[in-house]
C-alpha positions in Angstrom: 69.4 97.2 66.8 66.3 98.7 65.3 64.0 96.2 67.1 65.7 97.0 70.4 65.3 100.8 69.9 61.8 100.6 68.6 60.5 98.4 71.4 62.1 100.7 74.0 60.3 103.7 72.5 57.1 101.7 72.5 57.6 100.7 76.1 57.9 104.4 77.1 54.9 105.2 74.9 52.7 102.9 77.0 53.0 105.6 79.7 50.4 107.6 77.7 47.9 104.8 77.9 47.9 104.1 81.7 44.7 105.1 83.3 46.3 104.2 86.6 50.0 104.0 87.1 51.1 100.4 88.0 53.3 99.6 90.9 57.0 99.8 89.9 57.8 96.6 91.9 55.0 94.8 90.1 56.4 96.0 86.7 59.8 94.9 87.8 58.6 91.4 88.7 56.7 91.2 85.4 59.7 92.3 83.3 62.0 89.9 85.3 59.7 87.0 84.3 59.7 88.1 80.6 63.5 88.5 80.5 64.0 85.2 82.2 61.8 83.5 79.7 63.7 85.2 76.8 67.0 84.0 78.2 65.9 80.4 78.7 64.4 80.4 75.2 67.7 81.6 73.7 69.7 78.9 75.6 67.3 76.2 74.4 67.4 77.5 70.9 71.2 77.4 71.0 71.4 74.0 72.6 72.2 75.2 76.1 75.6 76.6 75.0 77.0 80.1 75.7 79.2 79.8 72.7 78.3 82.3 70.0 75.4 83.5 72.2 73.3 86.0 70.1 69.9 87.4 70.7 67.2 87.1 68.1 65.1 90.2 67.2 62.1 89.0 69.3 64.4 88.7 72.3 65.8 92.2 71.6 62.2 93.5 71.3 61.3 92.0 74.6 64.3 93.5 76.3 63.6 96.9 74.9 60.0 96.8 75.8 60.7 95.8 79.4 63.4 98.5 79.7 61.2 101.2 78.3 58.2 100.3 80.5 60.3 100.1 83.6 62.2 103.3 83.0 59.0 105.3 82.2 57.0 103.9 85.1 59.9 104.7 87.5 60.1 108.3 86.3 56.3 108.8 86.4 56.1 107.3 89.9 58.8 109.6 91.2 57.0 112.6 89.7 53.6 111.6 91.2 55.0 110.8 94.7 56.6 114.3 94.8 53.2 116.0 94.7 52.3 118.3 97.6 50.8 116.3 100.5 47.0 117.0 100.9 47.6 118.2 104.5 49.7 121.1 103.2 47.1 122.4 100.8 45.8 125.9 101.8 48.2 126.2 104.7 50.3 129.3 105.1 53.9 128.3 104.7 57.2 130.1 105.1 59.7 128.6 102.7 63.1 129.6 101.5 64.1 128.6 98.0 65.6 129.4 94.6 63.9 130.7 91.5 64.8 128.1 88.9 63.1 129.5 85.8 62.7 132.8 83.9 59.8 134.7 85.6 57.0 135.3 83.1 54.3 137.9 83.2 51.2 136.5 84.9 47.6 137.5 84.2 46.1 139.8 85.1 49.2 141.2 86.9 52.4 140.0 88.5 54.8 137.3 87.6 54.8 133.5 87.4 57.9 131.4 88.0 59.2 128.0 89.1 60.5 127.8 92.7 62.6 125.1 94.2 62.4 125.0 98.1 65.5 124.8 100.2 64.3 125.1 103.7 61.2 125.7 105.7 58.0 123.5 106.0 60.1 120.4 105.3 57.1 118.1 105.8 55.5 119.5 102.7 58.2 118.8 100.1 61.0 116.4 99.0 64.4 117.4 97.8 64.4 118.6 94.2 60.7 119.4 93.9 59.5 122.4 91.9 56.5 124.6 92.6 54.9 127.0 90.1 54.2 130.3 92.0 52.5 133.6 91.2 53.8 136.8 92.7 52.4 140.4 92.8 55.2 142.1 94.6 56.7 145.4 93.6 60.2 143.9 93.2 61.1 142.5 89.9 62.2 138.8 90.3 65.3 137.5 88.6 66.2 133.8 87.9 68.6 132.0 90.3 67.8 134.5 93.2 67.2 133.0 96.7 64.0 134.2 98.3 62.0 133.6 101.5 58.2 133.6 100.6 55.0 133.2 102.5 53.0 130.8 100.4 49.7 129.1 100.0 49.9 126.0 97.9 47.6 123.4 96.3 48.1 120.3 94.3 48.2 120.7 90.5 44.5 120.6 89.4 43.3 122.1 86.1 40.0 122.2 84.2 39.1 119.1 82.2 37.1 119.5 79.0 37.2 117.6 75.7 39.4 119.3 73.2 41.0 121.6 75.8 44.5 122.1 77.1 45.5 119.5 79.8 47.1 121.6 82.4 47.6 118.7 84.8 49.6 116.8 82.1 51.7 119.9 81.5 52.5 120.3 85.2 53.3 116.5 85.4 55.5 116.6 82.4 57.5 119.6 83.6 57.9 118.3 87.1 55.7 120.8 88.9 54.4 119.3 92.2 52.4 122.2 93.5 51.0 125.6 92.4 50.2 128.6 94.5 50.6 132.3 95.5 53.5 134.0 97.2 51.8 136.7 99.3 55.0 138.3 100.7 58.7 137.7 100.2 62.2 138.7 101.1 65.3 138.4 98.9 67.9 136.3 100.7 70.7 136.1 98.1 71.3 137.8 94.7 71.5 135.8 91.5 74.8 134.3 90.3 75.9 134.6 86.7 74.0 132.0 84.8 72.5 131.4 81.4 69.0 132.1 82.7 70.3 135.4 84.1 71.7 136.2 80.6 68.4 135.3 79.0 66.6 137.5 81.5 68.8 140.5 80.7 68.3 140.0 77.0 64.5 140.0 77.6 64.6 143.2 79.6 66.8 145.0 77.0 64.8 143.9 73.9 61.3 144.5 75.3 62.2 147.9 76.9 64.3 149.2 73.9 61.7 148.2 71.2 58.5 148.8 73.1 57.0 150.4 69.9 57.3 147.0 68.1 56.2 144.6 70.8 55.2 141.7 68.6 58.4 141.8 66.5 60.6 142.3 69.5 58.9 139.4 71.3 59.4 137.1 68.3 63.1 138.0 68.0 63.4 137.3 71.7 61.8 133.9 71.3 64.2 133.1 68.4 67.2 134.2 70.4 66.5 132.6 73.8 63.4 130.5 73.4 61.7 133.0 75.8 58.1 133.7 74.7 57.2 136.2 77.4 57.1 139.0 74.9 54.8 137.3 72.5 51.1 138.4 72.7 48.2 136.0 72.3 47.2 137.8 69.1 50.6 137.4 67.6 50.7 133.7 68.5 47.2 133.2 67.0 48.3 135.0 63.9 51.3 132.7 63.5 49.1 129.7 64.1 46.5 130.9 61.4 49.3 131.1 58.9 51.1 127.9 59.9 54.5 129.3 60.9 54.5 128.6 64.7 57.4 126.2 64.0 59.5 129.2 62.7 58.9 131.7 65.5 60.2 129.4 68.1 63.7 127.9 68.2 63.5 125.0 65.7 65.7 122.5 64.1 66.1 124.7 61.1 67.7 127.5 63.2 70.0 125.2 65.2 71.1 123.4 62.1 71.9 126.8 60.4 74.0 127.9 63.4 75.9 124.6 63.3 76.4 124.9 59.5 77.6 128.5 59.6 80.1 127.9 62.3 81.3 124.6 60.7 81.8 126.4 57.4 83.8 129.2 59.0 86.0 126.8 61.0 86.6 124.6 57.9 87.8 127.5 55.8 90.2 128.6 58.6 91.4 125.0 59.3 92.3 124.4 55.6 94.5 127.5 55.6 97.0 125.6 57.8 98.6 122.5 56.1 99.8 121.2 59.5 96.3 121.3 61.0 94.8 119.8 57.9 97.3 116.9 58.0 96.8 116.4 61.8 93.0 116.1 61.7 90.6 116.2 58.7 88.9 119.6 58.4 85.4 118.1 58.0 85.7 116.3 61.3 87.0 119.2 63.3 84.5 121.7 61.8 81.7 119.3 62.4 82.5 119.0 66.1 83.0 122.7 66.6 79.8 123.5 64.7 77.9 121.0 66.9 79.3 122.6 70.0 78.2 126.0 68.8 74.7 124.6 68.2 74.8 123.2 71.7 75.6 126.6 73.1 72.6 128.1 71.1 70.4 125.3 72.4 71.5 125.9 76.0 70.7 129.6 75.6 67.3 128.6 74.4 66.5 126.4 77.4 67.1 123.0 75.8 63.4 122.2 75.0 62.5 118.8 73.4 62.8 119.9 69.7 66.2 121.4 70.5 67.4 118.2 72.2 66.2 116.2 69.2 68.0 118.4 66.7 71.2 118.4 68.7 71.2 114.6 69.1 70.6 114.2 65.4 73.5 116.6 64.5 75.7 114.9 67.1 75.1 111.5 65.6 75.9 112.8 62.1 79.2 114.2 63.4 79.9 111.0 65.4 79.2 108.8 62.4 81.7 110.8 60.3 84.3 109.6 62.7 83.4 105.9 62.5 83.7 103.4 59.7 80.5 102.2 58.0 77.2 104.0 57.7 74.1 103.9 59.9 70.7 103.9 58.3 68.5 107.0 58.6 65.7 105.2 60.4 68.3 103.9 63.0 69.6 107.4 63.4 66.1 108.7 64.1 65.3 105.9 66.5 68.6 106.4 68.3 67.9 110.1 68.7 64.4 109.4 70.0 65.7 106.8 72.4 68.3 109.2 73.7 65.7 111.9 74.4 63.5 109.4 76.2 66.4 108.1 78.2 67.1 111.6 79.4 63.5 112.5 80.1 60.9 109.7 79.6 58.1 112.1 80.5 58.9 113.9 77.2 56.7 111.2 75.6 53.8 113.5 76.6 55.1 116.5 74.7 53.3 117.5 71.5 56.5 119.1 70.3 58.3 115.8 70.4 55.7 114.1 68.3 55.6 116.9 65.7 59.4 117.2 65.4 60.1 113.5 65.1 57.1 112.9 62.8 58.4 115.6 60.5 61.8 114.0 60.2 60.3 110.5 59.8 58.0 111.9 57.1 60.9 113.3 55.1 62.8 110.1 55.4 59.8 108.1 54.3 59.3 110.5 51.4 62.8 109.7 50.1 64.6 112.9 51.2 68.3 112.0 50.9 70.9 113.4 53.3 72.4 116.6 51.9 69.5 117.2 49.6 68.3 120.1 51.7 70.7 122.5 49.9 68.5 122.3 46.8 65.6 124.8 46.6 63.5 122.1 44.9 64.2 119.7 47.7 63.3 122.5 50.2 60.0 123.0 48.4 59.3 119.3 48.4 60.2 119.1 52.1 57.7 121.9 52.9 55.1 120.1 50.8 55.6 116.9 52.6 55.6 118.5 56.0 52.5 120.6 55.3 50.3 117.6 54.2 52.0 114.8 56.0 51.6 116.5 59.4 48.0 117.4 58.7 46.4 114.4 60.6 48.7 114.9 63.6 48.1 118.7 63.6 44.4 118.2 63.5 44.5 115.6 66.3 46.6 117.9 68.5 45.2 121.4 67.7 41.9 120.9 65.8 43.0 123.6 63.4 44.0 123.6 59.7 46.0 126.4 58.1 45.4 126.4 54.4 47.9 129.1 53.7 50.8 127.2 55.4 52.5 126.2 52.2 52.7 129.5 50.3 53.4 131.5 53.5 56.2 129.1 54.6 57.9 129.4 51.2 58.3 133.1 52.0 58.8 132.9 55.7 61.3 130.1 56.0 64.1 131.8 54.1 63.1 135.2 55.5 63.4 134.1 59.1 66.3 131.6 58.6 68.6 133.7 56.5 67.8 137.3 57.7 66.1 137.5 61.1 68.0 134.8 63.0 71.5 135.5 61.7 71.2 139.2 62.3 69.7 138.7 65.8 72.5 136.3 66.6 75.1 138.7 65.3 73.5 141.4 67.5 73.9 139.1 70.5 77.6 138.5 69.9 78.2 142.2 69.0 76.4 143.5 72.1 79.1 142.1 74.4 81.7 144.1 72.5 79.9 147.3 71.4 76.4 148.0 72.8 75.4 150.5 70.1 76.4 148.0 67.4 74.5 145.2 69.0 71.5 147.5 69.4 71.7 148.4 65.8 71.8 144.8 64.6 68.8 143.9 66.9 66.9 146.9 65.4 67.6 145.5 62.0 66.4 142.0 62.9 63.3 143.4 64.6 62.5 145.6 61.6 62.9 142.6 59.3 60.5 140.6 61.5 58.0 143.5 61.6 58.0 143.5 57.8 57.2 139.8 57.7 54.5 140.3 60.4 52.7 142.8 58.2 52.4 140.1 55.5 51.2 137.6 58.2 48.6 140.1 59.4 47.2 140.4 55.8 47.3 136.6 55.3 45.7 135.8 58.6 42.8 138.2 57.9 41.9 136.4 54.6 38.6 134.5 54.8 39.3 130.9 55.6 43.0 131.4 56.3 42.6 128.8 59.1 39.7 126.4 59.7 38.9 125.0 63.1 38.2 121.3 62.4 37.9 118.4 64.8 38.0 114.9 63.4 36.1 112.5 65.7 37.2 109.0 66.5 39.2 107.0 64.1 38.8 109.4 61.2 42.2 111.0 62.1 43.8 107.6 61.4 41.9 107.2 58.1 43.1 110.7 57.0 46.7 109.9 58.1 46.7 106.6 56.1 45.3 108.3 53.0 47.8 111.2 53.1 50.7 108.7 53.8 49.8 106.7 50.6 49.5 109.9 48.5 52.9 111.1 49.6 54.7 107.8 49.0 56.7 107.2 45.8 54.5 106.6 42.8 55.7 103.0 42.3 54.3 102.0 45.6 51.7 99.2 45.1 48.2 100.3 46.2 48.9 104.0 46.0 45.9 104.3 43.6 43.6 103.3 46.5 44.7 106.3 48.7 41.2 107.9 48.3 39.5 104.9 49.9 40.3 105.8 53.6 38.8 109.3 52.9 35.4 107.7 52.9 35.6 107.6 56.7 35.6 111.4 56.6 32.2 111.4 54.8 30.7 108.9 57.1 27.7 110.5 58.9 28.3 111.3 62.5 25.5 110.6 65.1 23.4 113.7 65.7 20.5 114.7 67.9 16.9 114.1 66.7 13.8 116.2 67.3 13.1 116.7 71.0 16.5 115.6 72.1 18.9 117.8 74.2 22.6 117.6 75.0 23.6 119.7 78.0 27.2 120.3 78.8 28.3 122.1 82.0 31.8 123.3 80.9 34.5 123.2 83.5 35.7 126.9 83.5 37.0 127.0 87.1 35.4 129.6 89.3 32.7 130.7 86.9 29.8 129.4 84.8 29.4 128.3 81.2 26.7 125.9 79.9 26.3 124.6 76.4 22.8 123.5 75.3 22.5 121.7 72.0 19.4 120.6 70.1 19.0 118.9 66.7 19.7 122.1 64.8 20.4 124.9 67.4 23.2 125.9 69.7 22.9 128.0 72.9 25.7 129.1 75.2 24.7 130.3 78.7 27.6 132.5 80.2 31.2 132.5 79.2 33.3 132.1 82.3 35.9 134.6 83.6 38.5 136.8 81.9 42.0 136.9 83.3 43.1 140.0 81.3 42.1 142.0 78.3 43.4 139.3 75.9 43.0 136.1 77.8 40.3 134.2 79.6 38.0 131.2 79.7 36.5 132.1 76.4 39.8 131.9 74.5 41.5 129.2 76.5 38.6 126.9 77.5 35.3 127.4 75.8 36.4 127.9 72.2 38.6 124.8 72.2 35.7 122.8 73.6 33.3 124.3 71.0 35.8 123.3 68.2 35.8 119.8 69.6 32.0 119.8 69.7 32.0 121.0 66.0 30.0 124.2 66.8 30.4 126.6 63.9 28.0 129.3 65.2 25.7 130.1 68.1 22.0 130.7 67.8 21.9 132.3 71.2 24.4 133.6 73.7 23.1 134.4 77.2 24.9 136.9 79.5 23.1 136.1 82.8 24.4 139.3 84.5 27.4 141.6 84.4 29.9 139.7 86.6 33.4 138.8 85.3 33.1 135.1 86.1 30.0 134.9 83.9 30.7 137.3 81.0 34.5 137.6 80.9 35.0 135.2 78.0 32.3 136.8 75.9 34.6 139.0 73.8 36.5 135.9 72.6 33.3 134.1 71.7 31.9 137.1 69.8 35.1 137.7 67.9 35.4 134.1 66.8 31.9 132.7 66.2 28.8 134.1 64.5 26.1 134.8 67.1 22.5 135.2 66.0 21.1 136.6 69.2 22.4 137.9 72.6 20.2 137.7 75.6 20.8 139.6 78.8 22.6 142.8 79.7 25.5 143.8 77.4 28.7 143.3 79.5 30.4 146.6 80.6 33.9 145.3 79.6 32.6 145.2 76.0 31.1 148.7 76.1 33.6 149.9 73.4 32.4 147.2 71.0 31.0 149.1 67.9 27.2 149.1 67.9 27.2 148.2 64.2 29.2 145.0 64.9 27.0 143.8 67.8 24.6 141.0 67.2 20.9 141.7 68.0 20.6 142.0 71.8 17.6 141.8 74.1 17.3 141.7 77.9 16.0 138.7 79.7 12.5 139.0 81.0 10.2 136.7 82.9 7.8 134.9 80.5 10.0 135.0 77.4 9.9 131.5 75.9 10.7 129.8 72.6 11.0 126.3 71.2 13.9 124.8 69.2 13.5 121.4 67.6 10.9 120.2 70.2 12.9 121.5 73.2 11.4 124.4 75.3 13.4 127.3 76.6 12.0 129.9 79.0 13.3 132.8 81.1 11.7 132.8 84.6 13.6 135.8 85.9 14.2 138.8 86.2 10.8 140.4 86.4 10.7 144.2 85.6 8.1 144.8 88.3 10.6 144.0 91.0 13.4 146.5 91.6 16.4 144.6 93.1 19.6 146.5 93.8 22.1 143.6 93.8 23.4 142.6 90.4 23.2 138.9 91.3 19.5 139.2 92.1 18.9 140.4 88.5 20.5 137.2 87.0 18.7 135.6 84.1 17.2 132.3 85.2 16.7 129.9 82.3 14.5 126.8 82.3 14.9 124.1 79.7 12.4 121.2 79.1 13.2 118.1 77.0 12.0 114.5 76.9 9.8 115.1 80.0 12.7 116.5 82.1 13.4 120.0 83.3 16.8 121.8 83.8 17.0 125.0 85.9 19.9 127.4 85.6 19.6 130.3 88.1 23.1 131.8 87.5 24.0 133.9 90.6 20.5 134.3 92.0 20.6 134.7 95.8 18.1 134.2 98.6 16.0 137.3 98.0 15.6 136.6 94.3 14.8 132.9 95.1 12.1 133.9 97.5 10.6 136.4 95.1 10.6 133.9 92.3 9.0 131.3 94.5 6.2 133.7 95.2 5.7 134.3 91.5 5.9 130.8 90.1 3.6 128.1 91.3 5.7 125.3 89.8 9.5 125.4 90.0 10.2 121.7 90.0 13.3 120.7 88.1 15.1 117.4 87.7 18.6 119.0 87.3 19.5 122.2 89.2 22.7 124.2 89.0 23.3 125.7 92.4 22.8 129.5 92.4 25.9 131.6 92.9 28.1 128.5 92.8 26.7 127.2 96.0 27.4 130.2 98.2 25.8 130.4 101.6 23.6 133.4 100.3 21.8 131.1 97.9 20.1 127.7 97.7 17.8 128.2 100.7 15.9 125.2 102.2 12.6 126.5 100.8 14.2 126.8 97.3 15.6 123.3 97.4 12.2 121.9 98.6 10.3 123.8 95.9 12.7 122.7 93.1 13.1 119.2 94.4 15.9 118.2 92.0 17.2 114.8 91.3 20.7 116.1 91.0 22.5 119.4 91.6 25.7 120.8 90.3 28.1 123.4 91.7 30.3 125.1 89.1 33.4 126.0 91.2 37.2 126.3 90.9 39.5 123.9 92.8 40.1 125.2 96.4 38.6 128.6 95.4 39.0 131.5 97.8 35.2 131.8 98.3 35.0 128.2 99.7 32.2 127.4 97.3 30.1 125.4 97.6 29.6 126.4 101.2 29.4 123.7 103.8 25.9 124.7 104.9 24.6 124.3 101.3 26.3 120.9 101.0 24.6 119.8 104.2 21.2 121.0 102.9 21.7 119.0 99.7 23.0 115.9 101.4 20.2 115.9 104.0 17.7 115.6 101.1 19.6 112.6 99.6 20.4 114.6 96.4 23.6 113.8 94.5 25.9 116.8 94.4 28.5 117.1 91.7 31.3 119.7 91.5 32.9 120.8 88.3 36.3 121.1 89.9 36.0 117.4 91.0 34.4 116.0 87.9 35.5 118.2 85.0 33.0 118.8 82.3 29.6 117.3 83.1 27.3 116.2 80.3 23.7 115.1 80.2 22.1 113.7 77.0 18.3 113.7 77.2 17.5 111.2 74.4 14.4 109.3 75.4 11.2 110.3 77.1 11.2 109.3 80.7 14.7 107.9 80.7 17.0 109.9 83.0 20.5 110.1 81.6 23.5 109.1 83.6 25.9 112.0 84.0 29.1 111.8 82.1 32.2 113.1 84.0 35.1 114.6 82.0 37.6 113.0 84.4 36.1 109.6 84.1 35.6 109.7 80.3 39.3 110.5 79.7 41.1 108.8 82.5 44.9 109.1 82.9 47.3 108.4 85.7 48.5 112.0 86.0 45.0 113.4 86.4 43.4 114.0 89.8 40.7 111.4 90.5 37.1 112.4 91.2 36.0 112.3 94.8 32.2 112.5 94.4 30.4 113.9 97.3 27.2 111.9 96.9 25.9 108.6 95.8 25.3 107.9 92.1 21.7 108.4 90.8 21.1 104.7 90.8 21.8 104.6 94.5 19.3 107.3 95.4 16.4 106.4 97.6 13.0 106.2 95.9 
């Protein structure tokens, strides 16, 4: 039984490893050969007789592996074939469909929701597909309404950077086949009475009635319905820094508590009737009703993967009470995981699935007996095991370590579990009978959460409350092995050698030497951000765009990448000019990392930043130069003797020289600035050129390209951006000169490592370095450098 279940799970897990999805028919033929061989081997082993035919564990493992691989490849193939046809991208479509999710606030304005088409533009979709749309209309959208929208769609395509969020994986996992904007719409049919409609009404009431406590109200809303629309980025970051994100979302603890409370109440009532007690055992009836109540709570919460796992585990416990014999804990866990993957094999990509099942497996491996959770000592031990046992997986997934997790959770777990959640649930039940009573109970729950939040604010502000720490390569596995040995029972042989794998953490990582340069053009969509690294110094040129006051490329893209790159501070931060797509992420960078020097104009959106808290700042001027670790940096522009009105024309132009090669970054410099700079500088030749103004038709003139004469050029652009960058005329100019042109939306992050004098580095593409079947494949516009004409 265990071999069958484990091999099925492993067969589904292989889905994470496919760089290219294999043909389902090829997989079917392969599995048929394997299963046929297993069947024949079994017959030969049992002397060609069907009498007492029994499969050995290798045969069961082969069957499970084949079934898991077939099922996962089939589901992934279906999801990939439902993607929007390329011919429909950018077209104006009129489509009628249903809103099938809770609309969420979009940034900077409007709402974002999942839309299922019903009619219109039938050549662009298949039955059952889902699109993620953004809407800026005046009418508030409600779930399950039918609307006719005018749309512009594109295939799911996100930024690709090491250490960053994989948006394309998220879209694939959630069945989103296209994204886009709804420019105009008309409501065709009102929403029917559904669970999503109830969740939407709870959201509107809570967030409007408790607007003076937005973070606490948003957290209570998340605990009630799984809807995180009311939670600010600051609140979520605070919970992450204190290690309680598992508590402020609907978790197994909360669902189990609902099941236990309902089962306790039903059991007490059932035992009061001798006839009922004789008809059916109270423990069996109370368990079933408690599980049904937990299912109702899970349905209200949207049935996410951790919720499904908990309900399946509880369901099996109730089911096993009705059967003779006893199933081992590991089999129960494997059966629950198998059931989740049978329902949704793409859930194998979910970080929540791995964290939730790893936590349960860890407690089982640590010797936590069923029923021991009622003891406070067992609860403390469980938290101890979860905190340290999940450390490697947490670091691998989030590159963050919350040192305060253990003491904070000792306070927060009972606080949330036994005060906030029960009172909030009571308020939900009471609200249908008496609105004032329900409101009062919700006020009590929100007030309780606000008190806990004050403690969390204090803890999150402590120095070193959370540490951003990325473990490269196999060191995560070494840390996991060491912690696993330490948490095992003391009698385990070899436990004394738990410190040995930790030596991998102390192993020196390769670093740059004197004169070497690593240049990374970060994929920030329609914007610019370049990270230059020498042996002992770090420079960041521009910070991408901001989507709102509290979210942007700095928070969501650049900081995760810098954590992955193990950057703890910046020696220089350059703001080329005051445009949002170049400086929008600067606030997040300055709040998070120490910055020794700021070059360029201070961004206007950071004008309220206290002067005493600003790092030293100096404008870019032609002729400013310095050297770090044998690498030369020089600003070529702007020149104070030239008065240029356009902000783009005053962009800082940075030149970097290392190992005999030159890199030129002109930011948004346009034609007038290019011509002026050509007149000033006698030698502008560079081996690598970033196209000015993202390759717009107002930049990269023929004389500029001839003077720079680059080996390669890069356009930093967003996928199907509304400016149509890089412009076709610029592309033609570059291609006519036989210069390879790379686009960040096509390649993801682009990295050059100048390590040896005279040896031109081959560009590293983010999409090629981390290939997966769900990720859009690069379509390079030009030949590789090795194919360039001499």
